[in-house]
C-alpha positions as CSV (number, residue, x, y, z in Angstrom):
1,M,0.1,0.1,0.0
2,Q,1.3,3.4,-0.9
3,E,2.4,5.7,1.8
4,I,3.7,9.1,2.2
5,T,5.3,10.9,5.2
6,L,5.0,14.6,5.7
7,H,7.7,16.2,8.1
8,N,6.5,19.1,10.3
9,P,3.3,20.2,8.4
10,L,2.3,23.7,9.2
11,D,-1.0,25.6,8.8
12,M,-0.1,29.3,8.4
13,H,-3.6,30.7,8.7
14,L,-6.0,29.2,11.2
15,H,-9.0,30.0,13.3
16,L,-9.4,28.2,16.5
17,R,-12.0,30.4,18.2
18,E,-12.1,30.2,22.0
19,G,-13.9,28.5,24.9
20,E,-16.0,25.5,24.1
21,M,-15.6,25.9,20.3
22,L,-11.9,25.8,20.8
23,K,-12.1,22.7,22.9
24,N,-14.2,20.8,20.2
25,I,-12.1,21.6,17.1
26,I,-8.5,22.0,18.3
27,D,-7.3,18.4,17.8
28,F,-8.5,18.3,14.2
29,T,-5.7,20.6,13.6
30,T,-3.1,19.3,16.4
31,S,-3.4,15.7,15.2
32,Q,-2.3,16.8,11.6
33,F,0.0,19.7,12.1
34,C,3.1,20.5,14.3
35,G,2.2,24.3,14.3
36,A,-0.1,26.9,13.1
37,V,-0.5,30.6,12.9
38,V,-3.5,31.4,14.9
39,M,-5.7,34.4,14.0
40,P,-6.5,37.0,16.7
41,N,-10.0,38.0,15.6
42,L,-11.7,36.5,18.8
43,T,-14.9,38.1,20.4
44,T,-12.1,40.1,22.5
45,P,-9.6,40.6,19.9
46,I,-5.9,39.8,20.7
47,T,-4.4,43.4,20.8
48,T,-1.8,42.9,23.5
49,T,1.0,40.7,24.4
50,K,-0.7,39.7,27.6
51,L,-3.8,38.5,25.8
52,A,-1.6,36.7,23.2
53,L,0.1,34.8,25.8
54,Q,-3.1,33.8,27.6
55,Y,-4.5,32.7,24.4
56,K,-1.5,30.4,23.6
57,Q,-1.7,28.9,27.1
58,E,-5.4,28.2,26.4
59,I,-4.7,26.5,23.2
60,L,-1.9,24.4,24.7
61,Q,-3.9,23.4,27.8
62,N,-6.8,22.2,25.4
63,S,-4.5,20.4,22.8
64,K,-3.7,16.6,23.2
65,D,-0.5,17.2,21.4
66,K,1.5,19.4,24.0
67,N,4.4,19.8,21.4
68,F,2.1,21.8,19.1
69,M,3.4,25.2,18.5
70,P,0.8,28.2,18.1
71,F,2.1,31.3,16.5
72,I,-0.4,34.0,17.8
73,A,-0.8,36.9,15.5
74,L,-1.3,40.3,17.2
75,Y,-4.3,42.3,15.9
76,I,-3.4,45.7,14.7
77,T,-5.5,48.6,16.1
78,D,-5.1,52.4,16.4
79,T,-3.9,51.9,19.9
80,L,-0.9,49.6,19.2
81,D,2.4,51.5,20.0
82,E,6.1,50.8,20.0
83,E,6.3,49.9,23.6
84,E,3.7,47.0,23.0
85,L,5.4,45.9,19.8
86,V,8.8,45.8,21.6
87,L,7.1,43.6,24.5
88,A,5.5,41.4,22.0
89,R,8.9,40.7,20.3
90,N,10.5,40.1,23.5
91,N,7.9,37.4,24.4
92,G,8.4,35.7,20.9
93,L,5.5,37.2,19.0
94,K,6.5,37.8,15.4
95,I,3.3,38.1,13.4
96,L,0.9,41.3,13.2
97,K,-2.5,40.9,11.5
98,L,-4.1,43.7,9.9
99,Y,-7.9,43.7,9.2
100,P,-9.6,46.5,7.2
101,K,-12.7,47.3,9.4
102,G,-15.5,45.1,8.5
103,A,-13.7,42.9,6.1
104,T,-14.4,39.5,8.0
105,T,-15.6,38.0,11.3
106,N,-14.7,40.2,14.4
107,S,-13.0,42.8,12.2
108,Q,-14.9,45.8,13.7
109,N,-11.9,46.6,15.6
110,G,-9.8,46.8,12.5
111,L,-8.5,50.0,10.6
112,D,-10.9,52.5,9.0
113,E,-7.9,53.6,6.8
114,I,-4.6,51.9,6.2
115,L,-2.0,54.3,5.0
116,T,-2.4,56.8,7.9
117,P,0.7,58.4,9.6
118,R,0.1,56.4,12.7
119,T,-0.2,53.0,10.8
120,L,2.8,53.7,8.7
121,K,4.6,54.3,11.9
122,I,3.5,51.0,13.2
123,F,4.9,49.3,9.9
124,E,8.1,51.3,10.3
125,I,8.6,49.8,13.9
126,A,7.6,46.4,12.8
127,Q,10.1,46.4,10.0
128,K,12.8,47.4,12.5
129,L,11.9,44.9,15.1
130,G,11.6,42.0,12.4
131,F,7.9,41.3,12.5
132,I,5.8,39.8,9.7
133,L,3.0,41.7,8.5
134,S,-0.2,39.5,7.6
135,I,-3.0,41.2,5.8
136,H,-6.5,40.4,5.0
137,G,-6.4,42.5,1.9
138,E,-9.8,43.6,0.7
139,S,-11.3,47.0,-0.2
140,N,-15.1,47.8,0.3
141,G,-15.7,47.7,-3.4
142,F,-17.5,44.9,-5.5
143,C,-16.8,41.6,-3.9
144,L,-15.1,39.9,-6.7
145,D,-12.7,42.9,-7.0
146,R,-11.9,43.7,-3.4
147,E,-8.6,42.0,-3.2
148,Y,-7.5,43.2,-6.6
149,E,-8.4,46.8,-5.5
150,F,-6.4,46.4,-2.2
151,G,-3.4,45.5,-4.4
152,K,-2.1,49.2,-4.6
153,I,-2.0,49.1,-0.7
154,F,0.1,46.1,-0.7
155,A,2.4,47.6,-3.3
156,K,2.7,50.9,-1.4
157,I,3.6,49.3,2.0
158,A,6.0,46.9,0.0
159,Q,7.9,49.8,-1.6
160,T,7.9,52.0,1.5
161,F,9.1,49.2,3.8
162,P,11.2,46.8,1.7
163,K,12.7,44.9,4.6
164,L,9.2,44.2,6.1
165,K,7.8,40.8,5.2
166,I,4.2,41.1,3.9
167,I,1.7,38.1,3.6
168,I,-1.2,38.3,1.5
169,E,-3.6,36.2,3.4
170,H,-5.8,33.5,1.8
171,M,-4.9,34.9,-1.8
172,S,-8.0,34.5,-4.0
173,D,-7.4,36.6,-7.1
174,Y,-5.0,35.5,-9.9
175,R,-4.3,39.4,-10.3
176,S,-2.4,39.2,-7.0
177,I,0.1,36.9,-8.4
178,D,1.9,40.0,-10.0
179,L,2.5,41.3,-6.6
180,L,4.5,38.2,-5.7
181,E,6.6,38.4,-8.8
182,T,7.3,42.3,-8.6
183,Y,8.0,42.7,-4.8
184,E,10.7,40.6,-3.1
185,N,9.1,41.1,0.3
186,I,5.5,40.0,-0.7
187,Y,4.4,36.4,0.1
188,A,1.0,34.6,0.3
189,T,-1.0,31.9,1.9
190,L,-3.2,29.6,-0.1
191,T,-6.3,27.8,1.1
192,L,-7.7,24.4,-0.1
193,H,-11.1,26.0,-1.0
194,H,-9.6,28.8,-3.1
195,I,-7.4,26.4,-5.1
196,T,-10.3,23.8,-5.7
197,M,-13.6,25.8,-5.9
198,T,-15.2,28.8,-7.7
199,L,-18.2,31.1,-7.2
200,D,-20.5,28.3,-8.7
201,D,-19.7,26.2,-5.6
202,I,-21.8,28.8,-3.6
203,L,-24.4,29.8,-6.1
204,G,-24.3,27.4,-9.2
205,A,-26.7,24.8,-8.0
206,G,-28.6,26.7,-5.3
207,L,-27.3,28.7,-2.5
208,R,-24.7,26.9,-0.4
209,P,-24.0,29.0,2.6
210,H,-21.2,26.7,4.1
211,H,-19.1,27.5,1.2
212,F,-19.4,31.2,1.8
213,C,-16.0,32.7,2.9
214,K,-14.1,36.0,2.8
215,P,-12.5,36.7,0.3
216,I,-15.2,35.1,-1.6
217,L,-14.6,32.3,-4.1
218,K,-13.8,33.6,-7.6
219,T,-13.7,32.4,-11.2
220,P,-12.2,29.2,-12.7
221,K,-9.3,31.4,-14.0
222,D,-8.5,32.5,-10.4
223,R,-8.9,28.9,-9.0
224,D,-6.7,27.3,-11.7
225,M,-3.9,30.0,-11.6
226,L,-3.7,29.9,-7.8
227,L,-4.0,25.9,-7.9
228,N,-0.7,26.0,-10.1
229,L,1.2,28.1,-7.7
230,A,0.3,25.4,-5.0
231,L,1.0,22.4,-7.1
232,Q,4.5,23.9,-8.0
233,A,5.0,24.7,-4.4
234,H,6.1,28.2,-5.5
235,P,8.6,29.4,-2.9
236,K,6.8,32.4,-2.1
237,V,3.4,30.6,-1.1
238,S,2.6,28.3,1.9
239,F,-0.4,26.6,2.9
240,G,-2.8,28.3,5.3
241,S,-6.2,26.5,5.7
242,D,-8.2,29.5,6.9
243,S,-10.4,26.9,8.6
244,A,-13.0,29.0,10.3
245,P,-15.7,27.1,12.2
246,H,-19.3,28.5,12.4
247,L,-22.3,26.8,13.9
248,E,-24.7,25.4,11.2
249,K,-27.6,27.4,12.6
250,N,-25.5,30.7,12.1
251,K,-24.5,29.8,8.6
252,L,-28.1,29.2,7.6
253,K,-29.2,32.7,8.8
254,D,-29.6,35.8,6.9
255,N,-26.4,37.7,6.8
256,A,-24.5,34.4,7.5
257,P,-20.7,34.8,8.5
258,G,-18.1,34.1,6.0
259,G,-15.9,31.0,6.8
260,I,-15.3,27.4,5.9
261,F,-14.5,24.6,8.3
262,S,-12.0,22.7,6.5
263,A,-9.7,21.3,9.3
264,P,-11.0,17.8,9.3
265,M,-9.0,15.5,7.0
266,I,-7.4,18.3,5.2
267,L,-3.9,16.9,4.8
268,C,-5.7,13.8,3.2
269,A,-7.5,16.1,0.9
270,L,-4.4,17.9,-0.1
271,A,-2.8,14.6,-0.7
272,D,-5.6,13.7,-3.0
273,L,-5.4,17.0,-5.0
274,F,-1.7,16.8,-5.4
275,E,-1.7,13.2,-6.6
276,K,-4.4,13.9,-9.0
277,H,-2.4,16.3,-10.8
278,G,0.9,14.3,-10.6
279,K,2.7,16.6,-8.0
280,L,2.5,14.6,-4.7
281,E,6.3,15.1,-4.5
282,N,5.6,18.9,-4.1
283,L,3.3,18.6,-1.1
284,Q,6.0,18.5,1.5
285,A,7.2,21.9,0.4
286,F,3.8,23.3,0.2
287,V,2.6,22.3,3.6
288,S,5.9,22.9,5.6
289,D,9.3,23.7,3.8
290,N,8.2,27.0,2.3
291,A,6.6,28.2,5.5
292,K,9.7,27.5,7.6
293,Q,11.7,29.5,5.0
294,I,9.3,32.3,4.7
295,Y,8.7,32.8,8.4
296,N,12.0,31.6,9.7
297,I,10.8,28.9,11.8
298,T,13.5,26.9,13.4
299,N,12.3,25.7,16.8
300,L,9.6,23.0,15.9
301,K,9.3,19.7,17.9
302,S,9.7,17.1,15.1
303,K,6.5,15.6,13.9
304,E,5.8,13.0,11.1
305,I,2.4,12.5,9.7
306,K,1.9,9.3,7.8
307,L,-0.7,8.9,5.2
308,Q,-1.6,5.8,3.3
309,R,-3.5,5.4,0.1
310,K,-6.5,4.0,1.5
311,H,-10.4,5.3,1.2
312,A,-11.5,7.5,4.0
313,W,-14.6,9.7,4.4
314,I,-14.7,13.3,5.5
315,P,-17.4,13.6,8.3
316,T,-20.9,14.8,7.3
317,Q,-21.1,16.9,10.4
318,I,-19.5,17.4,13.8
319,K,-21.9,17.3,16.6
320,L,-21.5,19.8,19.3
321,I,-23.8,20.4,22.3
322,Q,-24.8,23.8,20.9
323,N,-25.3,22.6,17.2
324,N,-23.3,21.1,14.4
325,L,-20.3,22.2,12.3
326,I,-20.2,21.3,8.7
327,P,-16.8,20.5,7.3
328,L,-15.6,21.3,3.8
329,N,-16.5,18.4,1.3
330,N,-18.5,16.8,4.1
331,G,-19.7,13.2,3.4
332,T,-17.3,12.9,0.5
333,M,-14.6,10.2,0.0
334,V,-10.7,10.9,-0.1
335,E,-8.2,8.4,-1.5
336,W,-5.8,9.0,1.5
337,S,-6.2,8.4,5.2
338,P,-4.1,8.8,8.3
339,I,-2.0,5.7,9.5
C-alpha cells in the first residue's frame, strides 16, 4: 500500500476560536500539524502581548499534542504602539495581523484607513523589530474585485518598507500573483477552498452557505492559476487553511458569517489533490518547507504525519452540544487516510 510521510506540516492561517468551540475543534488541527499561525479576531481581539500569551496557554491546555506550536498573531489597532510591539517581540511574538474594518468576522476593531501616519509608523517599527505583517487585503468595493483593489495598498507598503515581510492572506485573485513576482518582500498563503472551488460552488446549483467565505470564491481562472502556484510549491506561497468554524444554525441565517470549516482530514484532501495532478512530491514543500523558510521557523518539535493510500470519508457533520459544524467536502470520500 502506498504511503507518504509529511515532516512538520504547518498551517499558516487558522481560526481556533475560543472557549467551548476551541475545545471541540483543536485536535482536528493538532493531530495533523506541528504548528499553526492562529488568528487574533476573537470576541475580545488579541491586541496585547498579555492577551496573546493567555490565548497561547488556552490552546496548549486544550490540545492533546503538547508539542503543538501556536504562533499567535497580534491584532493591529489604532492603539498599538512601540512599547507594546517591543514587549511582543521580547515574548516571542512575530506576526502582526491587519484587518480592514468590517472585512471579515470580528474585524470591527480593524482599521478604517490603512495608510495613515500612525499606521505607517507601526509598519516602520515592525520592520525594525523583524515582525511579519499578515494582511486580510480587501477593499469595500464589488466583492469579486476587493482583493485586486487592495493591491495598490500592498504595493505601497512593500515599496515603503522593503525589509518588512508582507503576507497576502488567503490569496484568492489571480491578479494578485503579480505582486508576488514584483515585490521581493510580498508572500502569500493559499487555502484548499480557493485552489479547488469557484463562485459556482456557492451559487451555481442553489445557495450553499457553508461555502461562503471571505475573500469570496472567484472564477475558474482564479482557481486554476492559484492551484498551479500550490502544485508547483512556488517558494513564495505556503499553505494556510483559513479553517473558520461557524455553527450550522448561524451559517443558515440571513447575513451569515463568512468562513469554511476545512480542518477535518485536510492533509488527506491535499494529498488527493496533489496526486490527482501528478505533483505529490511537492506537497511537503507546500505544507511545510516553504513556510519554515518564509517565516524563519526553526524551533519546531519534530512531527511526522504518515498517510496511506486508503479510502476515508470526511465527516458529514461534527456534532456539538450547541449545534453542528459542517466540514468542507462533508460526506465525500478521499483516497488518502491517516495511518
